C-alpha positions in Angstrom: -32.2 16.0 7.4 -32.7 13.0 10.0 -29.8 11.6 11.4 -29.8 7.5 10.4 -26.2 6.8 11.0 -24.8 4.4 13.1 -22.1 6.4 14.4 -22.5 9.8 16.1 -20.5 12.5 18.3 -18.9 10.6 21.5 -20.1 12.4 24.7 -17.5 13.8 26.7 -15.0 13.7 24.2 -11.3 14.8 24.7 -9.1 14.9 21.5 -5.8 14.8 23.9 -7.1 11.8 26.1 -7.9 9.9 22.5 -4.7 10.8 21.3 -2.9 9.7 24.2 -4.6 6.2 24.4 -3.9 5.6 20.7 -0.2 6.5 21.3 0.0 4.0 24.0 -1.9 1.1 21.9 0.8 1.4 19.3 3.8 1.6 21.8 5.9 -1.5 22.5 5.9 -4.7 20.6 2.9 -5.3 18.3 -0.1 -2.9 19.1 -3.2 -3.3 20.9 -5.5 -3.1 17.9 -8.8 -3.6 20.2 -8.2 -0.2 22.1 -7.5 1.4 18.1 -10.5 0.0 16.9 -13.1 0.7 19.4 -11.8 4.1 20.3 -11.9 5.0 16.0 -15.3 3.7 15.6 -17.1 5.1 18.5 -16.0 8.8 17.2 -17.4 10.8 14.8 -15.2 11.5 11.5 -14.8 15.2 12.9 -13.9 14.0 16.5 -11.2 11.9 14.6 -9.9 14.8 13.0 -9.4 16.8 16.1 -7.8 13.5 17.6 -5.2 13.5 14.6 -4.4 17.3 15.6 -4.1 16.6 18.9 -1.9 13.9 18.3 0.6 15.6 16.7 0.8 18.7 19.2 1.2 16.1 21.9 3.7 13.5 20.2 4.9 16.0 17.0 4.1 12.6 15.1 1.5 12.1 12.0 -1.4 9.6 13.4 -2.3 8.2 9.9 1.2 7.4 9.5 1.5 5.9 12.5 -1.5 3.4 11.9 -0.1 2.8 8.6 3.4 1.6 10.3 1.6 -0.3 12.9 -1.5 -2.1 11.1 -1.5 -4.4 7.9 -3.7 -5.6 5.4 -7.4 -5.1 5.1 -7.4 -3.7 8.7 -5.3 -0.9 8.2 -7.0 0.4 5.0 -10.3 0.2 6.9 -8.6 2.2 10.0 -6.6 4.2 8.3 -9.8 5.2 5.8 -11.7 6.1 8.7 -9.5 8.9 10.0 -9.4 10.7 6.4 -12.5 12.9 6.2 -15.4 12.0 4.0 -14.0 14.3 0.8 -10.5 13.1 0.8 -11.5 9.5 1.4 -13.8 9.8 -1.6 -11.1 11.8 -3.4 -8.3 8.7 -2.9 -11.3 6.2 -4.0 -11.4 7.9 -7.2 -7.5 8.4 -7.8 -6.9 4.7 -6.8 -9.9 3.6 -9.3 -8.2 5.6 -12.0 -4.4 5.3 -11.5 -2.5 2.4 -13.0 -3.3 0.7 -16.2 -6.9 -0.7 -15.7 -9.4 1.3 -14.1 -12.2 0.2 -11.5 -15.3 1.5 -13.3 -17.6 0.5 -10.7 -15.9 2.6 -8.0 -16.3 5.6 -10.0 -20.1 4.6 -11.1 -21.1 3.9 -7.2 -19.3 7.1 -6.3 -20.5 9.4 -8.5 -23.9 8.3 -8.6 -24.6 8.4 -4.9 -23.3 11.8 -3.7 -25.1 14.9 -3.4 -23.8 18.4 -4.8 -22.1 19.5 -1.8 -20.2 16.0 -1.2 -19.4 16.3 -4.9 -17.8 19.4 -4.9 -15.8 19.0 -1.7 -14.5 15.7 -3.6 -13.2 17.7 -6.4 -11.9 20.1 -3.8 -10.3 17.8 -2.2 -8.9 15.5 -5.1 -7.2 18.9 -6.1 -5.5 19.3 -2.7 -4.2 16.1 -2.2 -3.1 15.0 -5.9 -2.2 18.7 -7.4 -4.3 17.2 -10.4 -8.2 17.9 -11.9 -10.6 15.3 -11.1 -12.4 15.7 -13.9 -9.2 15.6 -16.2 -8.2 12.5 -14.9 -11.4 10.8 -15.4 -11.8 12.1 -19.0 -8.2 10.7 -19.8 -9.2 6.8 -18.0 -12.7 6.7 -19.8 -14.4 7.1 -23.0 -17.7 7.5 -24.8 -20.9 8.1 -23.4 -19.8 6.8 -19.9 -17.1 9.6 -19.8 -19.6 12.6 -20.7 -22.1 11.2 -17.7 -19.4 11.0 -15.3 -18.3 15.0 -16.6 -22.0 15.5 -16.2 -22.1 14.1 -12.4 -18.5 15.8 -11.5 -20.0 19.2 -12.0 -22.1 18.5 -8.9 -25.1 21.1 -10.1 -28.2 18.8 -9.9 -30.8 20.4 -9.0 -31.8 20.6 -5.5 -34.2 23.0 -5.4 -37.2 20.4 -4.6 -39.5 22.6 -6.7 -41.4 20.4 -9.4 -43.0 21.0 -12.9 -45.8 19.0 -13.7 -45.5 20.0 -17.6 -41.8 19.4 -17.4 -42.2 16.1 -16.0 -44.5 14.8 -18.8 -42.1 16.4 -21.2 -39.1 14.5 -19.8 -40.6 11.3 -19.5 -41.5 11.6 -23.4 -38.6 12.6 -24.2 -36.5 10.0 -22.6 -39.1 7.5 -24.5 -38.6 9.1 -27.8 -34.9 8.9 -27.3 -35.1 5.0 -26.7 -38.0 2.8 -26.9 -39.7 5.0 -29.7 -36.9 5.3 -32.2 -34.0 3.0 -33.9 -30.9 3.4 -32.3 -30.5 5.4 -29.2 -30.3 9.0 -28.5 -28.0 9.0 -25.5 -27.5 12.7 -25.2 -30.9 12.8 -23.6 -30.9 10.2 -21.1 -27.5 11.9 -20.2 -28.8 15.4 -19.9 -32.3 14.4 -18.3 -31.0 11.6 -15.4 -27.7 14.2 -14.9 -29.4 17.2 -13.9 -33.0 17.0 -12.8 -33.7 16.8 -9.2 -34.4 13.4 -7.2 -37.7 14.1 -6.7 -38.7 15.4 -10.1 -36.7 12.3 -11.6 -38.8 9.7 -9.4 -42.1 11.7 -10.7 -40.6 11.3 -14.3 -39.9 7.6 -14.0 -43.6 7.1 -12.9 -44.9 9.0 -16.3 -42.6 7.0 -18.2 -43.9 3.4 -17.2 -47.1 4.8 -18.2 -46.0 5.4 -21.7 -43.6 3.1 -22.6 -45.5 0.1 -20.8 -42.2 -0.8 -18.9 -39.3 0.3 -16.2 -36.8 3.0 -16.9 -34.8 0.1 -15.9 -35.7 -2.1 -18.2 -35.5 0.8 -20.8 -31.8 1.1 -20.1 -31.0 -2.3 -20.4 -32.7 -2.7 -23.9 -31.2 0.3 -25.0 -27.5 0.9 -23.3 -24.6 -1.6 -22.7 -21.6 -2.1 -20.7 -20.2 0.5 -18.3 -22.7 3.3 -19.8 -25.6 0.9 -18.9 -24.5 0.1 -15.4 -23.8 4.0 -14.6 -27.3 5.2 -15.8 -28.8 2.0 -13.6 -27.0 3.2 -10.7 -28.1 6.8 -11.2 -31.9 5.6 -11.1 -31.5 3.0 -8.4 -29.9 6.1 -6.3 -32.7 8.3 -7.1 -35.4 5.8 -6.5 -33.5 4.9 -3.1 -29.8 5.1 -2.1 -29.9 2.8 1.0 -31.1 0.1 -1.3 -28.1 0.8 -4.0 -26.1 0.5 -1.0 -27.5 -2.4 0.1 -27.4 -4.2 -2.8 -23.6 -3.2 -3.3 -22.8 -4.5 0.0 -24.5 -8.0 -0.7 -22.4 -8.2 -4.1 -19.4 -7.4 -2.3 -19.7 -10.7 0.1 -21.6 -13.0 -1.6 -20.1 -16.0 -3.7 -16.0 -16.4 -3.5 -14.0 -14.1 -1.9 -15.3 -10.9 -0.6 -14.8 -7.3 -2.5 -13.2 -5.8 0.3 -12.5 -2.1 -1.0 -16.1 -2.0 -1.8 -17.3 -2.8 1.5 -15.1 -1.0 3.4 -15.9 2.3 1.2 -19.8 1.5 2.1 -19.2 0.7 5.5 -16.8 4.1 6.2 -18.9 6.5 4.0 -22.7 5.7 5.0 -21.9 5.0 8.7 -22.5 8.6 9.8 -25.6 9.3 7.0 -27.8 6.0 6.0 -26.2 2.9 7.7 -29.4 2.1 9.5 -31.7 2.6 6.5 -29.4 0.4 4.4 -29.7 -2.2 7.2 -33.4 -2.2 6.9 -33.1 -2.4 3.3 -30.4 -5.4 3.6 -32.9 -7.2 5.7 -36.0 -6.4 3.4 -34.3 -7.6 0.4 -32.0 -10.7 1.2 -34.0 -12.1 4.6 -30.3 -11.9 6.2 -29.2 -9.1 8.7 -26.2 -7.0 7.5 -24.4 -7.9 10.8 -24.5 -11.6 10.5 -23.2 -11.5 6.6 -20.3 -9.4 7.8 -19.8 -11.7 10.5 -20.1 -15.0 8.4 -17.8 -13.3 5.6 -14.9 -11.5 7.1 -12.8 -12.3 10.3 -10.3 -10.6 13.2 -10.0 -7.0 14.2 -11.5 -6.2 10.2 -14.6 -8.0 11.5 -14.9 -6.2 14.6 -14.3 -3.0 13.1 -16.9 -3.6 10.4 -19.4 -4.7 12.9 -18.9 -1.3 15.2 -19.6 0.5 11.9 -22.7 -1.8 11.0 -23.9 -1.1 15.0 -24.8 -4.4 15.6 -24.1 -6.4 18.5 -22.1 -4.3 20.9 -22.1 -7.1 23.7 -18.7 -9.4 22.0 -16.7 -10.4 24.8 -13.1 -9.7 24.2 -10.5 -12.2 23.8 -8.3 -12.8 26.7 -4.2 -12.1 25.5 -1.3 -12.6 27.8 0.9 -9.8 28.7 2.8 -8.7 25.7 5.9 -9.1 27.3 5.2 -13.1 27.7 4.3 -13.0 23.6 7.3 -11.1 23.0 9.6 -13.5 25.3 8.0 -16.4 23.4 8.7 -14.9 20.1 12.3 -14.5 20.6 12.5 -17.9 21.6 10.8 -19.2 18.3 12.5 -16.8 16.3 16.0 -18.1 17.8 14.9 -22.1 17.3 13.8 -21.8 13.7 15.9 -22.9 11.4 15.0 -20.8 8.1 16.2 -22.3 4.8 17.0 -19.3 2.6 15.7 -19.9 -1.2 16.4 -17.7 -4.2 14.9 -16.9 -7.1 17.2 -16.6 -10.0 19.7 -19.9 -10.2 22.2 -20.5 -12.4 20.8 -21.3 -16.2 21.5 -25.0 -17.4 23.8 -25.5 -20.6 24.8 -22.0 -20.0 27.0 -20.4 -23.0 28.6 -17.4 -22.6 29.4 -16.9 -26.2 25.8 -17.6 -27.5 24.5 -15.2 -24.9 27.0 -12.4 -25.9 25.8 -12.6 -29.7 22.2 -13.0 -29.2 22.6 -9.8 -26.9 24.7 -8.1 -29.4 22.0 -9.2 -32.1 19.1 -7.6 -30.0 21.2 -4.3 -29.8 22.5 -4.1 -33.7 20.3 -1.9 -36.3 17.0 0.1 -35.9 15.4 -0.1 -32.8 16.6 -2.5 -29.6 15.1 -6.2 -28.8 14.0 -5.6 -25.1 12.5 -8.8 -24.7 15.7 -10.7 -25.9 17.9 -8.8 -23.9 15.2 -9.4 -20.3 15.3 -12.8 -21.0 18.8 -13.3 -21.1 19.8 -11.0 -18.3 17.0 -11.6 -16.0 17.4 -15.5 -16.1 21.2 -16.0 -15.5 22.6 -15.9 -12.3 25.0 -13.3 -11.4 28.3 -15.1 -11.9 27.2 -16.1 -15.8 26.5 -12.6 -16.2 29.7 -11.9 -15.8 31.2 -14.6 -17.7 29.0 -12.8 -20.6 30.7 -9.4 -19.9 33.9 -11.0 -20.5 32.9 -13.0 -23.6 30.9 -9.7 -25.3 34.5 -8.0 -25.1 36.6 -10.9 -26.0 34.2 -11.7 -28.8 33.3 -8.2 -29.9 35.4 -5.6 -28.7 32.9 -4.0 -27.2 31.7 -3.2 -23.5 28.5 -5.0 -22.7 27.5 -2.3 -20.1 28.0 0.7 -22.5 26.0 -0.7 -25.2 23.1 -1.4 -22.5 23.2 2.1 -21.4 22.9 3.3 -24.8 20.2 1.0 -25.7 17.9 1.1 -23.0 16.4 4.1 -20.6 14.9 5.1 -17.5 13.7 2.2 -14.7 14.4 -0.6 -17.2 17.8 0.6 -18.0 18.9 1.1 -14.3 17.4 -2.6 -13.5 19.3 -4.3 -16.1 22.5 -2.4 -15.3 21.9 -3.3 -11.9 21.5 -7.1 -12.6 24.8 -7.1 -14.9 27.2 -5.1 -11.8 28.6 -7.9 -9.8 26.8 -7.7 -6.2 29.7 -6.1 -4.8 29.9 -2.9 -7.6 25.8 -3.1 -7.2 25.9 -2.1 -3.8 28.6 0.3 -3.6 26.5 2.1 -6.6 23.2 2.0 -4.4 25.2 3.3 -1.5 26.7 5.9 -3.6 23.3 6.6 -5.0 21.9 7.1 -1.6 24.7 9.9 -0.9 24.6 12.2 -4.2 22.6 15.0 -4.7 20.8 17.3 -2.1 19.6 14.7 -0.3 20.5 11.4 1.6 18.5 8.2 1.4 19.3 7.3 5.0 16.9 4.2 4.6 19.0 2.9 1.7 22.3 3.2 3.6 20.6 1.3 6.7 19.2 -1.2 4.4 22.3 -2.4 2.8 24.5 -1.8 5.9 22.8 -3.9 8.2 21.8 -6.3 5.7 25.2 -7.2 4.7 27.5 -10.1 5.7 30.8 -9.2 6.7 32.6 -10.4 3.2 30.0 -8.5 1.3 30.6 -5.1 3.2 34.5 -5.7 2.5 33.8 -6.0 -1.2 31.6 -3.4 -1.1 34.2 -1.2 0.5 36.8 -2.5 -2.0 34.4 -2.0 -5.2 33.4 1.7 -3.9 37.3 3.0 -3.3 37.8 1.3 -7.3 34.9 2.7 -8.9 34.6 6.4 -6.8 38.3 6.9 -5.9 37.4 7.5 -2.4 36.4 5.1 1.1 33.0 4.3 1.7 33.6 5.2 5.1 35.1 8.7 4.4 31.8 9.4 2.0 29.5 8.4 5.0 31.4 10.7 7.2 30.8 13.5 4.4 27.4 13.1 4.3 25.8 12.1 7.7 26.3 13.2 11.1 26.2 12.5 14.9 25.1 9.3 16.3 24.0 8.0 13.1 27.2 8.9 11.3 28.7 6.3 14.2 26.4 3.9 13.4 26.9 3.6 10.0 30.5 3.7 10.7 30.5 0.8 12.9 28.5 -1.1 10.2 30.8 -0.5 7.3 33.7 -2.2 9.2 32.2 -5.5 8.3 33.6 -6.8 11.6 30.3 -8.1 12.9 31.1 -10.9 15.1 30.3 -14.6 14.0 29.0 -17.6 15.8 26.4 -19.1 17.8 24.9 -17.1 21.1 27.0 -17.0 23.9 24.1 -17.5 26.7 26.2 -16.2 29.8 27.3 -13.1 27.6 23.7 -12.9 26.1 22.3 -11.9 29.5 25.4 -9.8 30.3 24.3 -7.4 27.2 20.7 -7.7 27.9 21.4 -6.2 31.3 23.7 -3.8 30.3 21.0 -2.3 27.3 18.7 -2.5 30.2 20.8 -0.4 32.4 21.4 2.0 29.3 17.6 2.7 29.2 18.0 4.9 32.5 20.8 6.4 31.3 21.2 9.8 29.3 20.5 9.6 25.6 23.7 10.0 24.5 25.2 7.6 26.4 22.1 5.0 26.2 22.6 5.4 21.8 26.2 4.5 22.2 25.8 1.4 24.7 23.0 0.0 22.0 25.5 0.8 19.1 28.7 -0.8 21.0 26.4 -4.3 20.9 23.6 -4.1 18.2 26.4 -3.2 15.8 29.1 -5.8 16.8 27.5 -9.0 18.0 26.3 -12.1 15.7 22.3 -12.3 14.7 22.3 -15.5 16.7 23.5 -13.7 19.6 21.3 -11.0 19.3 18.4 -13.0 19.4 19.5 -14.5 22.7 20.1 -10.8 24.0 16.7 -9.4 23.2 15.1 -12.6 24.6 16.6 -11.8 27.9 16.3 -8.4 27.4 12.3 -8.8 27.9 13.3 -10.8 30.9 14.9 -7.9 32.4 12.5 -5.3 31.7 9.3 -6.9 31.2 9.7 -4.7 27.5 10.3 -5.2 24.2 13.4 -4.1 22.7 11.6 -2.7 19.7 9.3 -1.0 22.3 12.0 0.8 24.0 13.8 2.1 20.6 10.4 3.0 19.0 9.9 5.2 22.4 13.3 6.3 23.3 15.2 7.0 20.1 14.0 9.4 17.2 15.1 9.9 13.8 17.5 8.2 11.6 19.5 6.6 14.7 15.8 5.0 15.8 15.6 3.7 12.2 19.0 2.1 12.0 18.5 0.3 15.4 15.0 -0.7 14.7 16.1 -2.3 11.6 18.9 -4.6 13.1 16.0 -5.7 15.6 13.9 -6.6 12.6 16.5 -8.0 10.6 18.1 -10.0 13.8 14.4 -11.4 14.0 13.4 -12.0 10.8 15.0 -10.9 7.5 12.7 -11.7 4.9 9.7 -10.5 6.9 11.8 -6.8 6.9 12.7 -7.1 3.4 9.1 -7.8 2.5 7.9 -4.6 4.6 10.6 -2.5 2.5 9.1 -3.7 -0.6 5.7 -2.8 0.4 6.1 0.5 1.6 8.4 1.0 -2.0 5.2 0.4 -3.8 2.3 1.5 -1.4 0.8 5.0 -1.5 1.4 7.7 -4.4 4.2 6.6 -6.4 6.9 4.0 -6.7 10.0 3.8 -5.0 12.0 2.5 -7.7 15.2 2.7 -6.4 14.5 0.7 -3.5 12.3 -1.7 -5.5 15.1 -2.2 -7.7 17.9 -2.5 -5.0 15.7 -5.2 -3.4 15.0 -7.2 -6.3 18.1 -7.3 -7.6 20.1 -8.2 -4.4 18.2 -10.7 -2.8 17.1 -12.1 -6.2 19.9 -15.0 -5.7 19.9 -15.1 -2.0 16.2 -14.9 -0.2 13.6 -13.7 -2.5 11.7 -16.8 -2.2 11.2 -16.3 1.8 10.3 -12.8 0.8 7.8 -13.6 -1.3 6.2 -16.1 1.0 6.4 -13.5 4.0 4.9 -10.4 1.8 2.0 -12.6 1.1 1.7 -13.6 4.7 1.6 -10.1 5.8 0.0 -7.8 3.2 -2.8 -10.7 2.0 -1.5 -10.0 -1.4 1.2 -11.8 -3.5 4.0 -10.0 -4.2 3.9 -10.7 -8.1 0.6 -9.1 -7.7 1.5 -6.3 -6.1 4.5 -5.4 -8.5 2.0 -6.2 -11.9 -0.6 -3.7 -10.5 1.9 -1.1 -8.4 4.4 -0.6 -11.4 2.0 0.0 -14.0 2.0 3.8 -14.0 4.9 5.2 -15.9 6.0 1.7 -17.5 4.4 2.3 -20.8 5.9 -1.0 -22.6 5.7 -3.0 -19.7 9.5 -4.1 -20.0 10.5 -3.0 -16.7 7.5 -4.5 -14.8 8.1 -8.2 -16.9 11.8 -8.3 -15.5 10.7 -7.8 -12.1 8.3 -10.5 -12.3 10.7 -12.8 -13.8 13.0 -11.9 -10.8 9.8 -12.5 -9.0 10.1 -16.0 -9.8 6.2 -16.3 -9.9 2.9 -16.0 -8.1 2.3 -17.2 -4.9 
């Protein structure tokens, strides 16, 4: 096969050098995205796999996970997808197309109509390995009718690739297709499926020519006349790929960018999957059909690092001058300065309901749970649209008027995530935090991220109230529980935070300079001494003071505090200190990132999702929403809608989360 890709093996390739380059590009404040994109797009996929292995050997870290952590939005999707092998990339595309409530039929069509036998067989194996599921079963479960049957045929990866053409069979197939469609009332779809799904490319091209003579119209026109919906689109895609795979992709690329907005998933998928196969041919077809180069269409329709990466894959103008950026340390200093100066007004999404009547709400809740079945809508509409203080009044009224425990009734009537969410809302903030701490430590494993998130982000009075609620509810001190479940410096950090004794008040400039110098000196000390010094400052000083400390730290070291933490520390200690720094810098942004990580990828971390949505809904969830949209190019509302579909068959859990979210951005 003649190579017609734009990406090929880099000469003088050294995976260890590449691994170190990528590691250095991700160290410190922010990341050197240009280095990352230039390196990754100038290596073949096989070379990228060697870089992944070298990175793990050299640094003991997963390169793909580090890239996911450092990058965001479309650029992250593009770079991370480039790091997957073609079979695993295709498998993920199919998985994403069929997961959740909706199906991305166009993705299924594009992938299955355009891949050869080996590509399909490798994808099937990769899907099984990645998801522990059978791709055919998942596709069958998510599609129906003739569309499903044709997809199953294509998934077998058994199209004739012998290249042998039988002239008699060509004529017979053309006649059979005509008889199955244009010649009869109704359509014999099985004949279309059998012939178009199994015969070789060379054979079918000849069949299409023969068909046109018999029917006096193209096979495409007949398909449009005889078939409909997704089945019609699939059969047209198969015919287009038989005629010319590059032209098929040129059309898909054009459609992904024309009009309002860009279908980025389609654009990313095609640019990656064809970059080492036939991108040069696709470019030719694109220019031929649309009188505009693919390069210029991408240039006009995208922006930033995402655009630069796509243009590298396209293989266009390689002579673009890079922008000059000031030194990272100068940016960091300015960023901390802005962080200290910015006065953010925290805005909740849940407020006290007007004309509140706890007795009426108590009666309405009882009615919703009486008799056969439960009126979940009524429960959700009351609980999610009252402030926590109002919910406590409802709890009291329920007991006073009805002699019943509202919490017990709700637990008996609701189940799964909806029950956890509603009960979480009905608890006081202190009770809820105490319960979340208990859940994070019970059982075999410990949810260290939850412990960190709660203790880092709560104010002194909230931590003290949580301590009291924990002792009341579990007959044990929270500090003792932490001692039992954690160890080493991480345990000490949590114990320091759980005292709820962080200083309050503004920054003391002179002391901030001294603190910054102490942190700088600690960076040259032994690991244990360094961690203890960091703990003595990061766990005790007020957030406004720490902002100034971190700013002065840049001046002392020419490095950012985040960079030092990521480079010099590891495990839970690193995560705890990093969370403090992120919260000091921009707490809503920290929570937005936690929400994104709770929902993205395989499965949803519902406990984290519930914890944040409940605990922040009356504090700063509106601010978190804004940060989420800014960082991830999608609204929190939309992300919840899409990511919580799996397993939430009734939609009640999702509906409650969306009410708490408080609207679309």
